C-alpha positions as CSV (number, residue, x, y, z in Angstrom):
1,X,136.2,165.8,163.6
2,X,136.1,164.1,167.0
3,X,133.9,165.3,169.8
4,X,137.0,166.3,171.7
5,X,138.3,168.5,168.9
6,X,134.9,170.1,168.5
7,X,134.8,170.7,172.2
8,X,138.2,172.4,172.1
9,X,136.9,174.8,169.4
10,X,133.8,175.6,171.4
11,X,135.7,176.1,174.6
12,X,138.1,178.4,172.8
13,X,135.2,180.6,172.0
14,X,133.5,180.2,175.4
15,X,136.7,181.0,177.4
16,X,136.5,184.5,175.9
17,X,133.0,185.0,176.9
18,X,133.3,183.6,180.4
19,X,136.2,185.7,181.4
20,X,134.9,188.9,179.9
21,X,131.4,188.7,181.4
22,X,130.1,191.1,183.9
23,X,128.2,194.3,184.0
24,X,124.6,194.1,182.9
25,X,124.9,190.6,181.5
26,X,126.2,189.0,184.6
27,X,122.9,187.7,185.8
28,X,122.0,185.7,182.8
29,X,123.7,182.5,183.7
30,X,121.4,181.7,186.6
31,X,118.1,182.4,185.1
32,X,117.5,184.8,188.0
33,X,114.8,187.5,187.9
34,X,116.9,190.5,188.8
35,X,116.1,193.4,186.6
36,X,119.4,195.2,187.5
37,X,120.7,194.9,183.9
38,X,117.5,196.0,182.3
39,X,117.2,199.8,181.9
40,X,113.8,201.4,182.0
41,X,112.0,203.5,179.5
42,X,113.8,206.6,180.7
43,X,117.0,205.4,179.0
44,X,115.6,206.3,175.6
45,X,114.1,209.5,176.9
46,X,117.5,210.6,178.1
47,X,119.3,209.6,174.9
48,X,120.2,212.3,172.4
49,X,119.9,211.6,168.7
50,X,119.0,208.3,167.1
51,X,119.8,205.1,169.0
52,X,121.0,202.5,166.6
53,X,120.3,198.8,167.2
54,X,122.6,196.5,165.2
55,X,120.5,193.3,164.7
56,X,122.1,190.1,163.4
57,X,119.9,187.5,161.8
58,X,119.9,184.4,159.6
59,X,116.8,184.8,157.5
60,X,117.0,184.5,153.7
61,X,114.5,184.7,150.8
62,X,110.9,185.3,151.7
63,X,111.7,185.2,155.4
64,X,114.2,188.0,155.1
65,X,111.8,190.0,153.1
66,X,109.1,189.8,155.7
67,X,111.6,190.5,158.5
68,X,112.9,193.6,156.7
69,X,109.3,194.7,156.4
70,X,108.8,194.5,160.1
71,X,112.1,196.3,160.8
72,X,111.0,199.1,158.4
73,X,107.6,199.3,160.1
74,X,109.2,199.6,163.6
75,X,111.7,202.2,162.4
76,X,109.0,204.3,160.9
77,X,107.2,204.3,164.2
78,X,110.2,205.7,166.0
79,X,111.6,208.4,163.7
80,X,114.6,210.3,165.0
81,X,114.6,208.0,168.1
82,X,115.4,204.4,167.2
83,X,116.8,202.8,164.1
84,X,117.2,199.0,163.9
85,X,119.7,197.9,161.3
86,X,119.1,194.3,160.2
87,X,122.2,192.5,159.1
88,X,122.3,189.0,157.6
89,X,125.2,187.0,159.1
90,X,124.8,183.6,157.4
91,X,123.3,180.4,158.6
92,X,122.6,179.9,162.3
93,X,126.0,178.2,163.0
94,X,127.8,181.0,161.2
95,X,126.1,183.6,163.2
96,X,127.0,182.0,166.5
97,X,130.6,181.7,165.4
98,X,130.6,185.4,164.5
99,X,129.1,186.3,167.8
100,X,131.9,184.5,169.7
101,X,134.4,186.5,167.6
102,X,132.6,189.7,168.3
103,X,132.8,189.0,172.1
104,X,136.6,188.8,171.8
105,X,136.6,192.1,169.8
106,X,134.2,193.7,172.2
107,X,131.8,194.4,169.3
108,X,128.7,192.3,169.8
109,X,125.5,193.4,168.1
110,X,122.8,194.9,170.4
111,X,120.4,192.2,169.2
112,X,121.0,188.7,167.8
113,X,118.7,185.9,166.5
114,X,120.1,182.6,167.8
115,X,118.8,179.2,167.0
116,X,117.2,177.0,169.6
117,X,120.2,174.7,170.3
118,X,122.4,177.8,170.9
119,X,120.4,178.7,174.0
120,X,122.7,177.0,176.5
121,X,125.7,178.8,175.0
122,X,124.1,182.2,175.0
123,X,123.1,181.8,178.7
124,X,126.6,180.6,179.7
125,X,128.3,183.4,177.7
126,X,127.0,185.9,180.3
127,X,126.8,188.5,177.5
128,X,123.1,189.0,177.5
129,X,120.3,190.6,179.5
130,X,117.4,188.1,180.0
131,X,114.1,189.1,178.5
132,X,112.6,188.3,181.9
133,X,114.7,191.2,183.4
134,X,113.0,193.7,181.1
135,X,109.6,192.2,181.6
136,X,110.1,192.4,185.4
137,X,111.3,196.0,185.1
138,X,108.2,197.0,183.1
139,X,105.6,194.8,184.8
140,X,105.2,193.4,181.2
141,X,103.1,190.2,181.1
142,X,104.5,187.3,179.1
143,X,101.3,185.3,179.3
144,X,100.3,185.8,175.7
145,X,103.4,183.9,174.6
146,X,102.6,180.3,173.9
147,X,103.4,178.2,177.0
148,X,105.3,175.5,175.2
149,X,107.4,178.0,173.2
150,X,108.1,180.0,176.4
151,X,109.0,176.8,178.1
152,X,111.9,176.1,175.8
153,X,113.5,179.5,176.3
154,X,113.1,179.6,180.1
155,X,115.4,178.4,182.8
156,X,114.1,178.3,186.4
157,X,110.8,179.7,185.2
158,X,112.6,182.9,183.8
159,X,112.5,183.8,180.2
160,X,116.0,184.2,178.8
161,X,115.3,185.4,175.3
162,X,112.3,186.5,173.3
163,X,110.8,183.7,171.1
164,X,110.6,184.9,167.5
165,X,110.5,182.3,164.7
166,X,109.2,179.0,166.0
167,X,108.6,175.8,164.1
168,X,107.5,172.3,165.0
169,X,107.6,169.0,163.3
170,X,104.7,167.5,161.3
171,X,104.1,164.3,159.4
172,X,103.5,165.2,155.8
173,X,101.4,162.9,153.6
174,X,101.0,162.4,149.8
175,X,97.2,162.1,149.8
176,X,97.2,160.9,146.2
177,X,99.5,158.0,147.0
178,X,97.2,157.1,149.9
179,X,94.2,157.0,147.7
180,X,96.0,155.0,145.0
181,X,96.9,152.4,147.6
182,X,93.3,152.3,148.8
183,X,94.1,154.1,152.0
184,X,92.4,157.0,153.7
185,X,94.8,159.9,154.3
186,X,92.5,161.1,157.0
187,X,93.5,158.0,158.9
188,X,97.1,159.0,159.5
189,X,99.5,156.8,161.6
190,X,99.6,157.7,165.2
191,X,102.8,155.8,166.3
192,X,105.9,154.3,164.7
193,X,104.4,150.8,164.4
194,X,101.4,152.2,162.4
195,X,103.7,154.4,160.3
196,X,105.9,151.4,159.5
197,X,102.9,149.2,158.4
198,X,101.5,152.0,156.2
199,X,105.0,152.5,154.7
200,X,104.9,148.9,153.5
201,X,101.5,149.4,151.9
202,X,102.5,152.7,150.3
203,X,105.7,151.5,148.8
204,X,105.4,151.0,145.0
205,X,107.6,149.0,142.8
206,X,108.1,148.6,139.0
207,X,109.9,145.3,138.7
208,X,113.0,145.5,140.8
209,X,112.9,149.3,140.9
210,X,111.2,151.2,143.7
211,X,109.2,154.1,142.2
212,X,107.8,155.3,145.5
213,X,108.9,154.7,149.1
214,X,106.3,154.6,151.8
215,X,108.4,156.8,154.1
216,X,111.4,159.1,153.9
217,X,113.1,161.8,156.0
218,X,116.5,163.3,156.2
219,X,118.9,161.7,158.6
220,X,118.5,164.6,160.9
221,X,119.1,164.3,164.7
222,X,116.2,166.8,165.3
223,X,113.7,164.1,164.4
224,X,115.1,161.8,167.1
225,X,114.9,164.6,169.6
226,X,111.2,165.1,168.7
227,X,110.4,161.4,168.9
228,X,112.0,161.1,172.4
229,X,110.0,164.1,173.5
230,X,106.8,162.5,172.1
231,X,107.5,159.5,174.2
232,X,108.0,161.7,177.3
233,X,111.7,160.6,177.5
234,X,114.7,162.8,178.2
235,X,117.5,163.6,175.8
236,X,119.9,164.6,178.5
237,X,120.1,164.3,182.3
238,X,119.0,166.8,185.0
239,X,115.5,167.1,183.6
240,X,116.9,167.9,180.1
241,X,119.3,170.4,181.6
242,X,116.5,172.4,183.1
243,X,116.9,171.6,186.9
244,X,120.7,171.8,186.6
245,X,123.3,172.0,183.8
246,X,123.2,168.7,181.8
247,X,126.2,166.5,182.6
248,X,125.5,163.8,180.0
249,X,123.2,162.7,177.2
250,X,120.7,159.9,177.8
251,X,119.5,159.4,174.2
252,X,120.9,155.9,174.4
253,X,117.8,154.8,176.3
254,X,115.4,152.0,175.3
255,X,113.2,154.6,173.5
256,X,116.2,156.0,171.6
257,X,117.2,152.6,170.5
258,X,113.7,151.7,169.5
259,X,113.5,154.8,167.3
260,X,116.8,154.3,165.5
261,X,116.3,150.6,165.0
262,X,112.8,151.2,163.6
263,X,114.2,153.7,161.1
264,X,117.0,151.5,160.0
265,X,114.7,148.4,159.6
266,X,112.4,150.4,157.3
267,X,115.4,151.5,155.1
268,X,116.9,148.0,155.0
269,X,113.5,146.5,154.2
270,X,113.1,148.8,151.2
271,X,110.2,150.7,152.6
272,X,112.0,154.0,153.4
273,X,114.2,156.1,151.2
274,X,117.7,156.9,152.4
275,X,118.5,160.4,151.1
276,X,121.2,161.0,153.7
277,X,121.6,164.0,156.0
278,X,120.9,166.7,153.4
279,X,117.4,168.0,154.2
280,X,117.1,169.5,150.7
281,X,117.4,166.0,149.2
282,X,114.7,164.6,151.5
283,X,112.4,167.5,150.7
284,X,112.9,167.1,147.0
285,X,112.0,163.4,147.2
286,X,108.7,164.3,148.9
287,X,107.8,167.1,146.5
288,X,108.6,164.8,143.5
289,X,106.2,162.2,144.8
290,X,108.8,159.5,145.4
291,X,108.1,159.4,149.1
292,X,104.6,159.0,150.5
293,X,105.1,160.0,154.1
294,X,107.7,162.4,155.3
295,X,108.9,164.2,158.5
296,X,109.6,167.9,158.3
297,X,109.1,171.2,160.0
298,X,106.0,173.5,159.7
299,X,108.4,175.9,158.0
300,X,108.1,174.0,154.7
301,X,104.3,173.7,154.5
302,X,103.7,176.6,152.2
303,X,106.5,175.6,149.9
304,X,105.2,172.0,149.7
305,X,101.6,173.0,148.9
306,X,102.8,175.3,146.1
307,X,105.4,172.9,144.6
308,X,103.7,169.5,144.9
309,X,101.5,168.2,142.1
310,X,99.5,166.1,144.5
311,X,97.4,166.7,147.6
312,X,99.6,167.5,150.6
313,X,98.2,166.4,153.9
314,X,99.5,166.8,157.4
315,X,99.2,164.8,160.6
316,X,100.5,165.1,164.1
317,X,104.1,164.0,164.6
318,X,103.9,160.3,165.5
319,X,104.4,158.9,169.0
320,X,106.9,156.1,169.6
321,X,104.2,154.0,171.2
322,X,100.4,154.7,171.1
323,X,100.1,155.2,174.8
324,X,102.9,157.9,175.0
325,X,101.8,161.2,176.6
326,X,104.6,163.5,175.4
327,X,104.6,166.0,172.6
328,X,106.9,167.9,170.2
329,X,109.7,170.3,171.0
330,X,109.6,173.6,169.3
331,X,112.4,174.6,167.0
332,X,113.4,177.9,165.3
333,X,115.2,180.8,167.0
334,X,114.8,183.6,169.5
335,X,116.1,187.1,170.0
336,X,118.9,187.9,172.5
337,X,119.8,191.4,173.9
338,X,123.5,191.9,174.5
339,X,124.6,193.6,177.7
340,X,128.3,194.4,178.1
341,X,129.6,197.2,175.8
342,X,126.1,198.5,175.0
343,X,124.5,201.7,176.3
344,X,121.3,201.6,178.3
345,X,119.6,203.3,175.3
346,X,120.7,200.5,173.0
347,X,119.5,197.8,175.4
348,X,116.2,199.5,175.9
349,X,115.7,200.1,172.1
350,X,116.4,196.4,171.5
351,X,113.7,195.4,174.1
352,X,111.2,197.8,172.4
353,X,111.9,196.0,169.1
354,X,111.4,192.6,170.8
355,X,108.1,193.6,172.2
356,X,107.1,194.9,168.8
357,X,107.9,191.8,166.8
358,X,106.3,189.5,169.4
359,X,103.0,191.4,169.5
360,X,99.9,189.8,168.0
361,X,99.6,191.9,164.9
362,X,103.3,191.5,164.0
363,X,103.4,187.8,164.7
364,X,100.3,187.4,162.5
365,X,102.2,189.1,159.7
366,X,105.3,186.9,160.4
367,X,103.2,183.7,160.5
368,X,101.3,184.3,157.3
369,X,104.3,185.6,155.5
370,X,106.7,182.8,156.4
371,X,104.8,179.8,157.8
372,X,106.6,179.9,161.2
373,X,104.3,179.3,164.1
374,X,103.1,182.5,165.8
375,X,104.7,182.8,169.2
376,X,101.9,185.0,170.5
377,X,98.6,183.1,171.1
378,X,96.5,186.1,170.2
379,X,97.9,186.1,166.6
380,X,95.7,183.2,165.8
381,X,92.6,185.4,166.4
382,X,93.8,188.0,163.9
383,X,91.4,188.1,160.9
384,X,94.3,187.9,158.4
385,X,95.7,185.0,160.3
386,X,92.4,183.2,160.3
387,X,92.1,183.8,156.6
388,X,95.6,182.3,156.0
389,X,94.9,179.2,158.1
390,X,91.7,178.7,156.1
391,X,93.8,178.9,152.9
392,X,96.3,176.4,154.3
393,X,94.2,174.2,156.5
394,X,97.1,171.8,156.8
395,X,98.5,174.2,159.3
396,X,95.6,173.6,161.7
397,X,97.4,170.3,162.5
398,X,100.3,172.3,164.0
399,X,97.9,174.5,166.0
400,X,96.1,171.5,167.4
401,X,99.3,169.6,168.1
402,X,100.8,172.5,170.2
403,X,97.6,173.1,172.1
404,X,97.5,169.4,173.0
405,X,101.1,169.4,174.3
406,X,101.6,169.8,178.1
407,X,104.7,171.8,179.0
408,X,107.1,169.4,180.7
409,X,110.9,169.0,180.9
410,X,110.7,166.4,178.1
411,X,108.8,168.7,175.7
412,X,111.0,171.7,176.7
413,X,113.9,170.0,174.9
414,X,117.5,169.5,176.1
415,X,119.7,172.5,177.0
416,X,123.2,171.4,176.3
417,X,126.2,173.5,175.5
418,X,127.4,171.0,172.8
419,X,124.0,170.3,171.3
420,X,125.1,170.6,167.7
421,X,127.7,167.9,168.2
422,X,125.2,165.7,170.1
423,X,122.8,166.0,167.1
424,X,125.6,164.9,164.7
425,X,126.4,162.0,166.9
426,X,122.9,160.7,166.7
427,X,123.0,161.1,162.9
428,X,126.1,159.0,162.8
429,X,124.4,156.3,165.0
430,X,121.5,156.2,162.5
431,X,123.8,155.8,159.6
432,X,125.7,153.0,161.4
433,X,122.5,151.2,162.2
434,X,121.3,151.4,158.7
435,X,124.6,150.2,157.4
436,X,124.4,147.2,159.8
437,X,127.8,148.0,161.4
438,X,126.3,148.4,164.8
439,X,122.9,147.7,166.4
440,X,121.0,150.8,167.4
441,X,121.6,150.5,171.1
442,X,125.4,150.1,170.6
443,X,125.6,152.9,168.1
444,X,123.8,155.4,170.4
445,X,125.8,154.3,173.4
446,X,129.0,154.8,171.5
447,X,127.8,158.3,170.4
448,X,127.0,159.2,174.0
449,X,130.4,158.0,175.2
450,X,132.3,159.9,172.4
451,X,130.4,163.1,173.3
452,X,131.1,162.9,177.0
453,X,134.6,164.7,176.9
454,X,133.0,167.5,174.9
455,X,130.3,168.0,177.5
456,X,132.8,167.9,180.4
457,X,135.1,170.4,178.7
458,X,132.2,172.7,178.0
459,X,130.9,172.6,181.5
460,X,134.3,173.1,183.1
461,X,134.9,176.1,180.8
462,X,131.8,177.9,181.9
463,X,131.8,176.9,185.6
């Protein structure tokens, strides 16, 4: 599907939200600090009976189990007053599609978990009450939220949604493969050049057959976003869409081309596995020991340590060049409170739940149960959390990496209404460069050009 066709679909959904905005959600597009749409605590005091909060989420498996436990704990603390009803709505993309349909039908959930790259859309939908509005109403301090995580979900210095499940990228290492090759896994590569040289040394052949590649990662646009942020470079204009709405992508920069060409050269040289876009396939290759170094999220750490039959090591995500001063962009999702069509009691009850799940104790439960990074800094001081990090010392890498990252527009990540399409465009550029049909610079420039109509259509639809 072309970028133009994708844009038409997105605009179809957005035109509904843009024209039906108003009421308590009308201030969310500007990132303003007005608390007009945020009811105070009296909204619940004045409500009769039980206030029900319909909560849409995308968690499965163990993550859903832990989430349902937190929901049950919250409900038990508010008997006869608030009941949060957690409802699985499919993967992140599916949930956003359902949210758009719910806007048309005037039946949005009071609370929704939306992935990071849905942030621009949620702001522009004007269907939500910013978390900042509630915090301002209550005089509620947000300082305990990690600065880099807060940075992603803020516009104009105002928090738009409550961070909940955050992840970040790591470099995973097969420590046994390092030792077999006479290398020290404690001496992990710090930039792409070092990573490439190590990949050559870690590649193992049996005749003409490669039994272990030095490097491997899914062809996933998120990794390019991370590497650009690590280099301190922008992904889109207007300070990554932070100072003003992004009008174009700039991933076809010298840094972008360097990243994609580096990746393609390793694959073409036989030192990196090409498992395609499916992340499951790339993860399986690492767990099977057929890839020695691997890029992935902190979210897979626990699964890797339990599944692998070798020592799993972690290192900070590599820089593009050794002197780069950037850092990683957090991933995951946040919680959004719907405004139009919801009573003050519902909105207030949703806020109470947001405060509950972002508190230190609950974030420690979430962190240790799922592996997601705790959004509340104080969670890391919780005895149970300390015990968990001691059991999985590989996670300390993520803690150190985030602490070392200075919040900047580059590390905040790009806010773009058509970010899912942009990510796919970069993936196509990687594939074209690997196939040799285009050099990296040309492939990225073409991807940026093809995406432009979608960006313009989106921006004109939301004003």
